[in-house]
C-alpha angles and dihedrals in degrees: 000000000000117000113257116257134189115256122229094267093049091049092051101040103030112021104035096052090044091050092048090053090050092050091048091050092050089052091048094048093047092052092211094308103135093197092053090046090053091048092049092050091047092050092046091051091050094048093047088052090053090053089060103032106023121235124300093258092054092047091049091052089049091050090053091050092048091047090055094042092051093040090235094300127129108235092212102055100011092230123129116275120236117253089242135030100029110143135227111237117198114218090209115013094211091062093059133214105327133139090251096047102045144065129192113238144167116270092242092048090050092051092048091050091049090051091051089054092048094243096126 
């Protein structure tokens, strides 16, 4: 299933005004201090990423659960997974990083699957 995207009208009437308000608020809060502005943008980016992906601790716990559930085997190629650097693959991105919506896979298997789906 393709990831949902905003249509042209939603981008123009919902997102763009919202984004302009966010930028204005970042400018206001930083009071002209470019280092503070950078830090605020960086923190906002990080926190928005956590809303979609969860934090690193939660993802590591999920990886451990998936490792045990899959008995250390990649469900794509059926080869053993490495102890480090296996990746969580969401079955449907919109449903997030949950036990039910993920599988633990090799990096190369993940890339190949993404290419098949036309995501890369």
